[in-house]
Each structure stands twice: as C-alpha cells, then as structure tokens.
VEXDREN-2710 file (C-alpha; in Angstrom, 1 decimal):
% VEXDREN-2710
k/r/px/py/pz
1/MET/64.1/-152.5/-137.3
2/LYS/63.2/-154.2/-140.7
3/LEU/60.0/-156.2/-140.8
4/ILE/60.3/-159.8/-141.7
5/PHE/58.8/-161.1/-138.1
6/SER/55.9/-158.4/-139.1
7/PHE/55.2/-159.7/-142.5
8/SER/52.6/-161.7/-140.4
9/VAL/51.2/-158.7/-138.7
10/ALA/50.7/-156.7/-141.6
11/LEU/49.1/-159.4/-143.7
12/LEU/46.9/-160.9/-141.5
13/ALA/44.1/-159.2/-143.3
14/LEU/44.7/-160.8/-146.3
15/GLY/41.6/-163.6/-147.5
16/CYS/39.6/-161.9/-144.5
17/GLY/37.0/-160.7/-147.0
18/LYS/37.1/-156.9/-146.6
19/SER/34.0/-155.7/-147.9
20/ASP/35.2/-152.2/-148.7
21/SER/38.0/-151.4/-151.2
22/SER/39.4/-148.1/-151.3
23/THR/41.6/-148.6/-154.3
24/ASP/40.7/-150.6/-157.0
25/SER/43.7/-150.7/-159.9
26/ASP/45.1/-152.7/-162.1
27/SER/49.0/-152.3/-163.2
28/ALA/49.7/-151.7/-166.5
29/GLU/52.1/-154.0/-168.5
30/ASP/55.5/-153.3/-167.9
31/THR/57.3/-151.4/-171.0
32/SER/61.1/-151.5/-170.0
33/SER/63.8/-153.8/-171.7
34/THR/63.7/-156.0/-168.5
35/SER/62.3/-159.5/-169.2
36/CYS/59.5/-160.2/-167.1
37/THR/57.7/-163.4/-165.9
38/ARG/55.3/-161.5/-164.3
39/SER/54.0/-158.3/-165.0
40/GLY/51.2/-156.1/-163.4
41/TYR/49.9/-156.4/-159.9
42/ALA/46.1/-155.6/-159.1
43/ILE/45.3/-153.8/-155.9
44/ASN/41.8/-154.6/-154.2
45/ASP/42.5/-152.5/-151.2
46/ALA/45.3/-150.2/-149.8
47/TYR/46.1/-149.1/-146.1
48/GLY/49.1/-147.4/-144.2
49/ASP/50.7/-148.0/-141.0
50/LEU/53.0/-145.7/-138.8
51/GLU/55.8/-147.6/-137.2
52/GLU/56.0/-146.2/-133.9
53/GLY/53.7/-143.3/-134.6
54/GLY/55.6/-142.4/-137.4
55/GLU/59.1/-142.0/-135.7
56/GLU/60.3/-145.2/-136.9
57/GLY/58.5/-144.8/-140.6
58/TRP/55.5/-145.8/-142.5
59/ILE/54.3/-148.4/-144.5
60/VAL/51.8/-149.0/-147.2
61/THR/50.5/-152.1/-147.9
62/ALA/48.5/-152.9/-151.2
63/GLU/46.5/-156.3/-151.1
64/ASN/45.8/-158.6/-154.4
65/TRP/43.2/-160.9/-152.8
66/ASP/43.4/-163.4/-155.8
67/LEU/47.0/-164.0/-155.1
68/SER/46.9/-163.5/-151.4
69/SER/49.2/-161.5/-151.9
70/GLY/50.7/-157.7/-150.2
71/LEU/53.2/-155.3/-151.9
72/MET/54.8/-153.1/-149.3
73/ILE/56.2/-149.7/-150.0
74/GLU/58.3/-149.0/-146.6
75/SER/59.8/-146.1/-145.6
76/TRP/62.7/-146.2/-142.6
77/SER/63.6/-143.0/-140.7
78/GLU/67.1/-144.8/-139.5
79/TYR/68.1/-144.7/-143.2
80/ASP/66.7/-141.4/-143.9
81/GLY/63.9/-142.8/-145.9
82/PRO/61.3/-140.3/-147.4
83/THR/58.8/-138.3/-145.3
84/GLU/58.2/-135.8/-148.4
85/ALA/56.7/-135.7/-151.7
86/GLY/59.4/-136.4/-154.8
87/VAL/60.4/-139.0/-156.9
88/TYR/62.9/-141.6/-155.3
89/ASP/65.1/-144.2/-157.2
90/LEU/65.6/-148.0/-156.0
91/ALA/68.3/-148.5/-158.1
92/GLY/71.4/-150.3/-156.3
93/THR/69.7/-151.0/-152.9
94/ASN/69.3/-154.0/-150.7
95/TYR/66.6/-154.9/-147.9
96/GLN/69.3/-154.5/-145.1
97/ASP/69.8/-151.0/-145.4
98/CYS/67.3/-149.6/-147.8
99/ALA/65.7/-146.2/-146.9
100/LEU/62.7/-147.1/-149.5
101/CYS/61.9/-150.6/-149.3
102/LEU/59.6/-152.4/-151.9
103/LEU/58.7/-156.2/-151.1
104/ILE/55.9/-158.5/-152.8
105/CYS/54.8/-161.5/-150.2
106/TYR/53.5/-163.3/-152.7
107/GLN/51.0/-166.3/-151.4
108/PHE/50.3/-165.2/-147.7
109/ASP/49.2/-168.6/-145.8
110/GLY/48.3/-166.8/-142.8
111/GLU/51.7/-167.6/-141.2
112/GLN/54.3/-167.2/-143.9
113/CYS/54.8/-165.7/-147.3
114/GLU/55.6/-168.5/-150.2
115/THR/57.9/-166.3/-152.2
116/PHE/59.6/-162.8/-151.5
117/PHE/60.1/-160.2/-154.3
118/TYR/62.5/-157.4/-153.7
119/ALA/62.7/-154.0/-155.9
120/ASP/65.9/-152.8/-156.9
121/GLU/65.0/-151.1/-160.1
122/GLY/62.8/-148.5/-160.9
123/THR/61.2/-145.2/-159.3
124/VAL/58.5/-144.4/-156.8
125/GLU/56.7/-141.2/-157.0
126/ILE/55.2/-139.8/-154.2
127/GLU/52.8/-136.9/-155.3
128/ARG/51.2/-135.8/-151.6
129/ILE/52.2/-137.6/-147.8
130/ASP/51.1/-136.3/-144.6
131/VAL/53.0/-138.7/-141.9
132/SER/50.6/-138.5/-139.1
133/GLU/47.7/-140.4/-138.1
134/GLY/44.8/-140.1/-140.1
135/GLY/47.3/-138.3/-142.8
136/GLU/47.0/-139.8/-146.1
137/VAL/49.6/-140.7/-148.5
138/GLU/49.6/-140.9/-152.8
139/LEU/52.2/-142.4/-154.7
140/SER/53.0/-144.2/-158.1
141/LEU/55.6/-146.6/-159.6
142/SER/57.5/-146.4/-162.5
143/GLY/59.3/-149.0/-164.2
144/VAL/60.0/-151.1/-160.8
145/VAL/61.2/-154.5/-161.4
146/PHE/60.9/-157.0/-158.5
147/GLN/63.6/-159.9/-158.0
148/GLU/62.5/-163.3/-156.6
149/VAL/65.0/-163.2/-153.3
150/THR/65.7/-164.9/-150.1
151/ILE/66.1/-162.6/-146.8
152/ASN/68.0/-163.8/-144.4
153/ASN/68.1/-163.3/-140.5
154/ASN/70.1/-160.0/-141.1
155/TYR/67.6/-158.9/-143.5
156/VAL/69.6/-159.1/-146.4
157/SER/68.3/-159.9/-149.7
158/THR/69.5/-162.2/-152.3
159/PRO/68.4/-162.9/-155.8
160/VAL/67.3/-166.5/-156.2
161/GLU/69.3/-168.1/-159.0
162/GLY/66.8/-168.8/-161.9
163/GLY/64.1/-166.8/-160.0
164/GLU/61.1/-165.1/-161.1
165/THR/61.3/-161.3/-162.3
166/TRP/58.0/-159.4/-161.4
167/CYS/57.4/-155.8/-163.2
168/VAL/55.1/-153.4/-162.2
169/ASP/53.9/-150.0/-163.3
170/SER/51.0/-148.1/-161.7
171/GLU/48.3/-147.3/-164.0
172/GLU/46.5/-145.2/-161.3
173/SER/48.0/-144.0/-157.8
174/ILE/48.0/-145.7/-155.1
175/SER/46.4/-143.9/-152.2
176/ALA/46.3/-144.9/-148.6
177/SER/45.6/-143.3/-144.7
178/PHE/47.9/-143.7/-142.1
179/GLU/46.4/-145.3/-139.1
180/VAL/48.3/-146.4/-135.6
181/GLU/47.1/-149.9/-134.6
182/GLU/46.6/-151.0/-130.7
183/GLU/49.4/-152.7/-129.9
184/GLU/48.7/-156.2/-130.0
185/ASP/49.0/-158.3/-126.8
186/TRP/51.4/-161.3/-128.2
187/ALA/53.4/-161.6/-125.1
188/GLY/50.1/-162.6/-122.6
189/ASP/50.7/-159.8/-120.5
190/ASP/47.0/-160.1/-118.7
191/LEU/48.6/-162.3/-116.7
192/VAL/51.3/-159.5/-115.5
193/GLY/50.7/-159.2/-111.6
194/GLU/49.1/-162.3/-110.9
195/ALA/50.6/-165.7/-109.7
196/LEU/52.9/-167.7/-112.6
197/PRO/50.7/-170.5/-113.9
198/ASP/52.7/-173.6/-112.7
199/LEU/54.0/-176.5/-115.3
200/THR/55.7/-179.6/-115.2
201/ALA/57.3/-180.9/-118.2
202/PRO/60.4/-183.0/-119.0
203/ASP/63.7/-181.3/-119.9
204/GLN/66.2/-182.1/-122.5
205/ALA/67.7/-184.9/-120.3
206/GLY/64.3/-186.1/-119.8
207/ASN/64.1/-184.9/-116.2
208/GLU/60.9/-183.4/-115.0
209/VAL/61.1/-179.7/-114.3
210/THR/58.2/-177.9/-112.2
211/LEU/58.4/-174.0/-112.7
212/SER/56.8/-173.6/-109.0
213/SER/60.0/-175.4/-107.5
214/LEU/62.1/-172.3/-109.0
215/GLN/60.4/-170.0/-106.7
216/GLY/63.3/-168.0/-104.6
217/THR/65.1/-167.1/-107.7
218/MET/64.3/-164.5/-110.2
219/LEU/62.9/-166.7/-113.3
220/ALA/63.2/-166.0/-116.9
221/ILE/60.9/-168.2/-119.3
222/LEU/61.8/-168.0/-123.0
223/PHE/58.8/-169.2/-124.9
224/ASN/60.5/-170.4/-128.4
225/ALA/60.0/-172.3/-131.5
226/ASN/62.0/-174.3/-134.0
227/SER/64.5/-173.9/-136.7
228/TRP/61.8/-172.7/-138.8
229/CYS/61.8/-169.5/-137.0
230/PRO/64.9/-167.4/-137.8
231/TYR/64.7/-165.2/-134.8
232/CYS/64.0/-168.4/-132.3
233/VAL/67.2/-169.8/-133.6
234/ASN/69.0/-166.2/-132.9
235/GLU/67.5/-166.1/-129.5
236/ALA/68.7/-169.9/-128.4
237/LYS/72.2/-169.1/-129.9
238/GLU/72.2/-166.2/-127.1
239/SER/70.0/-167.9/-124.5
240/GLU/72.8/-169.3/-122.4
241/ALA/75.4/-166.4/-122.5
242/LEU/72.1/-164.4/-121.2
243/TRP/71.4/-166.9/-118.6
244/GLN/75.0/-166.8/-117.1
245/GLU/75.1/-162.5/-117.7
246/MET/71.9/-162.2/-115.6
247/ALA/73.2/-164.7/-112.8
248/SER/76.6/-162.6/-112.4
249/GLU/74.8/-159.2/-112.6
250/ASP/73.9/-159.1/-108.7
251/ASP/74.4/-161.5/-106.2
252/ARG/71.5/-160.5/-103.9
253/TYR/69.6/-162.9/-106.0
254/ASP/69.9/-166.1/-108.2
255/VAL/68.4/-166.6/-112.0
256/SER/66.4/-169.4/-113.2
257/TYR/66.6/-169.5/-116.9
258/VAL/63.9/-172.3/-118.8
259/GLN/63.5/-172.4/-122.4
260/ILE/60.0/-173.9/-123.5
261/LEU/60.4/-175.2/-126.8
262/TYR/57.2/-175.3/-128.6
263/ASP/57.6/-177.8/-131.4
264/ASP/59.6/-179.7/-133.8
265/ALA/61.6/-178.7/-137.0
266/SER/58.5/-179.8/-139.1
267/TYR/56.3/-177.3/-137.1
268/GLU/53.5/-179.8/-137.4
269/SER/54.1/-181.3/-133.4
270/PRO/55.3/-180.7/-129.9
271/ALA/58.9/-181.2/-129.7
272/THR/60.0/-184.3/-128.7
273/GLN/62.7/-185.8/-126.3
274/GLU/64.9/-185.7/-129.4
275/ALA/64.4/-182.5/-130.7
276/ALA/64.6/-181.1/-127.8
277/LEU/68.0/-182.6/-127.0
278/ALA/69.1/-181.8/-130.5
279/TRP/68.2/-178.0/-129.8
280/ALA/70.2/-178.0/-126.5
281/THR/73.1/-179.4/-128.4
282/GLU/73.0/-177.1/-131.2
283/TYR/73.2/-174.3/-129.4
284/GLY/75.1/-175.2/-126.0
285/ILE/72.3/-174.8/-123.8
286/THR/72.8/-176.3/-119.9
287/HIS/69.7/-174.6/-118.6
288/PRO/66.0/-176.6/-118.6
289/VAL/64.7/-176.8/-122.4
290/LEU/61.1/-177.8/-121.8
291/HIS/59.0/-179.9/-124.3
292/GLY/56.2/-182.2/-125.3
293/GLU/52.2/-181.9/-124.9
294/SER/52.3/-180.5/-121.3
295/ALA/54.7/-177.7/-122.4
296/SER/53.0/-177.1/-126.1
297/ALA/49.6/-176.9/-123.9
298/TYR/51.2/-174.8/-121.6
299/PHE/51.9/-172.0/-124.4
300/ASP/48.6/-172.4/-126.0
301/ALA/46.7/-171.7/-122.7
302/SER/49.4/-168.6/-121.7
303/GLY/47.9/-166.3/-124.5
304/VAL/51.3/-165.6/-125.9
305/GLY/50.5/-165.1/-129.3
306/ALA/54.3/-165.1/-131.3
307/PHE/57.9/-166.4/-130.9
308/PRO/60.0/-165.5/-129.1
309/CYS/58.8/-164.0/-126.0
310/TYR/59.4/-163.9/-122.4
311/TRP/57.9/-163.9/-118.9
312/ILE/59.9/-163.1/-115.9
313/ALA/58.7/-164.0/-112.5
314/ASP/59.8/-162.8/-108.9
315/PRO/61.2/-164.9/-106.4
316/LEU/57.8/-165.1/-104.7
317/GLY/56.4/-166.4/-108.1
318/GLN/54.8/-163.0/-109.1
319/LEU/54.5/-162.6/-113.3
320/ARG/56.1/-159.4/-113.4
321/ASP/56.6/-158.8/-117.3
322/ALA/55.6/-160.4/-120.6
323/VAL/57.9/-159.5/-123.6
324/CYS/58.3/-160.6/-127.1
325/GLY/60.7/-160.1/-129.8
326/GLU/64.5/-161.0/-130.5
327/GLY/67.0/-159.3/-128.0
328/GLN/64.1/-157.8/-125.7
329/VAL/65.3/-159.1/-122.4
330/THR/68.4/-158.2/-120.9
331/SER/70.2/-158.8/-117.7
332/ALA/69.4/-155.0/-117.1
333/LEU/65.8/-155.5/-117.4
334/MET/65.9/-159.0/-114.9
335/LEU/67.9/-156.5/-112.3
336/GLU/65.1/-153.8/-112.7
337/HIS/62.4/-156.0/-112.2
338/PHE/64.6/-157.6/-109.1
339/GLU/65.2/-153.8/-107.7
340/ALA/61.3/-153.2/-108.0
341/PHE/60.4/-156.1/-106.3
342/LEU/62.7/-155.7/-103.5
343/THR/60.8/-152.2/-102.9
344/GLU/57.5/-154.1/-102.4
345/ASN/59.2/-156.5/-100.2
346/PRO/62.3/-155.0/-98.1
347/THR/62.3/-158.1/-95.7
348/TRP/62.7/-160.3/-98.5
349/THR/66.3/-162.0/-98.3
350/ARG/68.1/-165.0/-100.4
351/ASP/68.2/-168.1/-99.0
END
C-alpha cells in the first residue's frame, strides 16, 4: 500500500532538532536540459525504514531541515521494487504503480505537506543495499526531475498545470541504515479488554445517543475526521454498506454502528449539527453520526491518534479490538470477535 497517510508518520522527525547528522551533502546544480524552477537538495539527515520488516518494501527519507522537507525514495515489493544494486530508470512512472518512487514532501507542518513533488525522469543508482534490520543502503540520484503534483485517493499523481519543477543530482551518495520501528499505538488499544468508556453526544438529527445503551449488540465505533482526510471520506462512503453487511452476517447477534465525527471541514473546531447532517446526507448514512464538544473530547481522551480508526465492543460492553486504517474492519472481523465472545460467554443469548 502506498503511503500518503504515512507521510505524517515518516516525517514526524522533521523540525525536532536531531543533534547527529549521518549525512551532510549538498546536491549539485542540475545539468540537464530541463528548465528547473528549483535546483539541488541539501541533506541534513537520512534514515531508512523497512515496511513490514522489508516484506512490503523499503523507504529512505532524506531530510532538509531548513525546508522542513523530506525526499523519499520508496521501493514497493508489490510492484517488484528493487532490492539489489543496480541503475534504475524513473521514466514514465506514476505514483499509483511505481516500483521505485521518488517524492519530495515540501514544507511539512507536522500534519501535512504543503506541496508534493514526484519524480518521473532520471535514474537512481543503488550502489549497495542490505534489506534487513540494521542493513544499509547507499544510492545516488542522476538527472532526477521532480514535478509539482497532486495525489488523489487512489494514489494517482497528476502534474499541476504551471507547477514548479525541481531538479536534483546527488553530489555525494545518500547513505542510510534500515531500522524496524516499534508499531505505534494509533488505535488506543491499551483499553482493549476493559469496559468501553461511555459517551453521550448528539447524532446528525440532534438526538442524544449514549453508547452504553447499545449494550446487547456487537458495536462498531468509527472515529472519523472530515473532508480534509481522503481516507475518512472513503470510509464514510462505505460505512452504511459495511454496517448492513455486518448486520446480515449472522442472525445470532445484532450490530450497532456509530460514527464519531471529530471536526468540521475546516479542521479547526468540533463538528457542528450542520456539519454532521451534511456528512450523513452526502454519504447516505443512517447510523448515528455523533459530534460536538463531547464527541471530540471523547476522541481526545481515547488514546486514538489517527483517522480513520475503529473500536469493536461486545454485547457486554467490553472493548475487544482497536484498529486503524481504511478498510481494516470487515464483517468477517466482527464475526470473529463474536465467536470469541461466545467462547468466553457460552450462556449468552440475544434478547
């Protein structure tokens, strides 16, 4: 799976003032015939990450602290990305299906990039590489041309009309070591196994809904943000159908589905009644869309740190799972948790 959501994760170190710099190189001026509005890229630090221990691919991020930016070299196993030394051509690729992808996240503010630049011209020479924990990679860029782009929900990169062109050649090799980072607890799963914290908040029709009143059913809670988050939009589009699918999976249990809409479209304040109703209307949602100060405060206290994320609670009100990411919760997963619940509570029956 391509990044986008993970840009904020991969670049959280930007601006944190690392004291050690393993790479200190300035990119040479571009010598190609391409007209460049920007040339060169100074590197303050470079580090590597293995995706799923290297099974999904690897990423090298080269930071420029003055620009609060990261140049990312990504190799994706799904598209046969390189794992061996060699010279690799970038011509004709798109971010949606590139095997070796080069992106610049320009002016990262801690939440998102001001601009994306995608490279569709030039070559990458991987001089040596060891795709294992503690392994190292050394590579250089030659004649690489980044175009200013937008990237949509399906990862398609589209050049911006009249956008900037950024040309980069490596004056020195970029070196980084690969580390496997501990998985972040974005979903607030420290609470799994405990009683679901209660909440009372208005839904899109203005009716007060209390989570504890939904006990007796399998409960899915979707923590979602507004239209600024493309993954949240995608999850909202599928939420009503997912709820109906969950409910029809097994007649031994009922399913309640609640969406907590954290903010309005401006990302500046809790979702209002108007915003929640517009959200529900836009995506055909009939399940409760809880919103307002109490709903936002519930998210803030939950330990959940990303959107979209889910909590699943059983008929006795115990939180059984906490999962983040688009499309990560399915009717099969809900059924799996119900079967586990019945194993632990064999005398339970649906009222």
